[in-house]
N, C-alpha and C positions, 0 to 999 in steps of 0.2 A: 505494499499501500503505499502511495507517495505521500511526501512531506505536507502537499497539499490536503490530501485527504484527510490526513491525522488532524490539520487544524481546524477544519470546517466541523470533522466529528465533535472533537474536543471541546469546540466553543459554542456547539448548538447554534450557530449563525442562522441556519436554514435549513429546515429537516428536508425539504425537497432536494436544494443543492447537494445535501449529505448522501442522500441516495442515489443522486446522479453519479457523484465522485466515486462511492463505494461501486456501484457497478462498473464502472470504468476501470477499476483496479482489478478485474477479473482477468484472468488470462485469455487473451482472443484467440479464437480459431484463425486459421490463416485468412479466410474470407472476413473476418471481423478486423483484422488487422489492416486491412486496405479501405475500411470504413470512414468516412470524412467526419463522423460526430462519434461521441463516446455512446450514446444512446441511440440506436436505430430506432427503437421504437418510441422515443419521446416526441410528441406532436411539435409539427413543422415550425410551430413559432418560436421554439425554444432551442431550434437547431441553428440558426442563422445567428451568430454573434450572440450566444445566448445568456451573455451575463448583462446586458446592456438594462434589464428589466429591474437589475439590483445596484445600489448605490455603489459608485466605481471606486471612492477612493478606500472602503475598507476591503474590496476584492483585491487591488493590486498590493496592498499591505499583505495580504494572505499569501499572494502569489510569490511576493519577496521570501517568503520561508524558504522556498524550493532554491534561493541561491545564497542565502545568508548561513552564518554558522550556528552552533548552537547555544549561543550566549543570547538571552534574552535581551540586551542592549541594541546589538545588531538587528533583532527580529522585529523592532520596535519602527524602523524606518522601510519607506516603500522601496520596491524593487527599482534598480536604477538600470535604464536600459540604453546602451550605445548603438549607433548605427551609423555606419560608414558608408559613404557613396551614395550623392543626392543628385541623380540624374533623371531620367524620365521615369524610372521605375522608383527610385530609392527615396526621392523627395515626397511624392504623395504616401508612400509605405510609413516614412517616419511621421508626417503629418498626422496620418489617422491614430498612429499611436499618441501623439500629443494631445489631440484632441479628446481621446479616451482617457486622459487625466494621467498617463504615464509619464514618469521622470526621465525624459531622453536627452542624451549628449550625443552632439553630432560633429561629424567632421568629412570633409571633402577637399580635393586636390585644389580646387578652387573655392577658396574660402567665401566669395559672393553667394556662392549657392546655399550657403549654410543661414544665411542673413534672413529670409523669410520665415524660416522654422525657429530661429532666435527670436524674432518678433513675437511668434507665437508661445514663446517660453522654453524652447530649449536651450541647454546649455552648450559650450564650445569648446572642444579641447582641439589642439595644435596637430596631434600626430594621432595614429590608429593606437600606438603603445600607452598614450595618456587614456584615450577612452576607454580601452580594455581594463585599466588599473583602476579607473574610477569606478567602473559600473558591474553589475552581478552578470548581466548577458550583454555579448554584444553580436547584432546583425549586421552584415556585411552585403551589399549589392553591387558587383564591380562589374566592368565591361566585358571583362576576356578573362582568361587564364592566366596571362602573364600579370594582369592588375591584381586579381585576387590572391597570386602567390607573394606578390612585392607586398601588399597590403597585408597580409598575415604573418610572412616569414622575413620581411625586410628588415633593414638597420633599425628603423622606429616602428616595426610591425605590431601587430598584435600580440604575438606570442611571448613579445618582451614583456607586456603588462599582465599577463594571465596567470592563474596561480588556482591550487585546487580549490574548489568552490564555485569557481566561476565557469561559463559558458561560452561558446562562440557558435555562431547559426550564419553559414555562409549560404544566401539564398542568390549567388550568382549561377550563373549556366556556365560550367566547366566541364571538361571531361574526367572520367573516373580516376584516373592517373593523377591529376592534378589535385581533385579534391582528398584522395589517399594520402598524397603527401602534406597537404594542409592539415588533415586529421591527424596526423602523425606529430606535426609540429606542436600542434595545440595539447595532445595528449601527453607529449612530453612534459609540458609545464604541470599536470596535475589537472587540467582543466576539462570540461566536458567539450566534445564536438559534435554537430549537426550539420549536415548539407540538407538545403531546404530550396532548391532552384522552384522557381514558381513558374506555373502555365498561367499566361494572360500578360495584356499590354498594359499601356497608359490608365484607358478608361477603368478595367477592372480594377489596376493598382489604386486610382482615385476613389473608387467606390467600395473599395474592400472587399471585392469579391474575387482575388487571386485563388489558385490552387497549389498548394503546397506539397511538394514531392520530396518526402524526407526520408534521411536514411542515417545510421549512426547510433550515439548513445541514447537508447529507448528512454532512460530516465531524464535526459536533458528534453527530450521529445514531449514527455509528459508535464515538465516544469514550463515549459514556453508555449504549451497549446493555448492559453489564455490569450497570449498575445497574437499569435497566429490566426485565431479566431477574430481579432481585429480587424486584421489586415486580408484575411482571404475566408472565401465561403467555404472551403472545404481542405482537408487535409490528410495525407497518406502516408503511414510509415511503412518504409519497404524493405528495413532489415539493415545489412550490412552496408558501410560508406562506398560508394560507388554506383550502388543501384538508384539512388535519387538522380545522380549525373546522367546515369544510363536510361533511365524513364524520360527524363527532358530530352535530352537528343533525339530519341525515338519518335517523341511529340512533335518536336520542331521539323526533325526530317518531314513527316507527314506534311504537316503544316504549308513547309515551303515547297514542296512537290504538288499540294493541292493550288497552291496560289500560281505558280508556274503553269499547271493545266488550265486554271481558270482564264489566266491572261491570254492564251492560245484560244481558247474558246470564244472571249470577247472578241478578239480581232478577226478571226474568221467568220464569225457571224456578221459583223461590219461589212466585209470583203465581199462578201456573197449576197449584201443588200440589204441584211435583217437588221433590226433597230436593236443593239445591244442591251440597252435598258429592258426592252422586253426580255432579253434572255437572262437577265438578271431576276426578273418577276417569275420566269419559267422555273428556273433553276430552285427558286426558293420555296415552291410548292410542290418539289417533286422529292423523288427519293435520295438525292444527292444534294438536298438543301442542308446548307451549313450556315451559323451566323456568321462567319466570315465572309462568305460571298455576298449575303445581305448587307452586311456593314461598308465593305471595301468596295462593293459593285458600282454603286452610284458615281462614287468619286472618281473610280477608275475611269467609266465612260468620260467623264469631263477631264481626264488627263490630269487631275489634282489627287496629290498625296502627302497629306497631313500626316506626319511623323508619330506613330504610336509606336511601332517596334522598327527601329532603323535597320535598313535594307542590309548594312554591312554586319548586322549582328545577325540577321537571317542565314546570310552566307557562311559567319564562322560557325553557327551550329550546324548547319549542313555539313561543312567539312569535319568537325569534330564526329559527327555522326557517321560521314563515310570511314573514319578513321577507326571507330568502334566497329563496325560492320566488318573491316577488313582484320579486325584481329581477332575474329571468330569465324573468318572465311564464308561471310553471309552476302551473297551478290545483292547490291544494290544499284541496277542501273537507272532506273528511275531518278531516284535522287542524285547520282551521279550527273545526269544529263541536267537536270534543274539547277544544281550546283555550278553548272558551267554558264547558265545564263545569268544567275546572280552575278557570278564573276565579270560577264559581259557589262551587265547593269552598273556596278561598279567602277569600270574601266572608261565609264561614259559619265563620271561624277555624281552619281546617283547614291553614294553610299549613305547619306545622312538622311534621304528621303525616306519614305515608309516602305516597309520590303512589298508592297503592292506596286511599287514604280519599277518592279522586275519587267511589267509588261512593256515598258518602254523599250528594253533590248530588244522586243519582236517587232518593232517598227522599221518600216523602210530605210530612215536615216542611220539606224544603226547595224545595218546588213552590208556584210561585204559587198561591192558590186561583182555584178556577173559577168564573165567573159562571155563574148558572142560566139 
């Protein structure tokens, strides 16, 4: 039974919450371990960010018990949350934690990106090391494997500020080898490590609708669950470090391939005299309907690509997914072709556009001239 469970039961703060948390401490079946909430049979109005119906301050004081020592003096203060990396995803994620009443300390390479969060009440530290040292648990949302390793293991990195009783949660999208390297460095300090890449882009991050794909120390997963529920709509615990990274890469490999195929369909429909806007409607009502097509389709028809998920990150994820497939000798010809298309789009200056801008790489001006 987790420290969080013990606290609720000991203090009788709410009989309903006690029963929920007691039930969550039961060893789950393989199917239950993939569940996005701790009690599948609780009514749906309790599943989404279930704690918002109750006073926030006492809850987060409770959550701090998971990260503090056994001394009653330390147990009196609320959990201190660090957040590293305040880009398109990290900034709204940290903002949701602040708005929920969490004690948040932030860091970003470009300090000015911290200013809006500081104005909301966040604290600021000048290095990842200082953030980790001053916080009970630290989250990181970095752009790529190189950045993730540098922030975690570099000269002023997180590992230098960690110690037993602390936790580090990397929500970046990286390959399994990178995640295991970071995990090893974190564990060497006596701290706990959880990889938790997210499925979702800018709008889901703003709305607290992300999906967390976690793996690593299960105790840390249980401890940070309330914070994941603030930032996301569901969470999956997948076992050993590397499994979360692998799941995210598979998901993004599928997404990138779907977008490439959708782009081909939009352009082909226009080329043969059909209205691509009607194609978007037809697709949205059939068996291949997907929210991504309905959301991105109208702007793609207008050749407008507001960035929710940068194209350069989609190509990076495809590259990492192809490496994962190669490591187990799994053919992925469709993903490989899609990756080449994203590379063409990058070469034409579309890296920072939304990944839906990959459609531009299929237009005549980007095609090599044909010899007669």
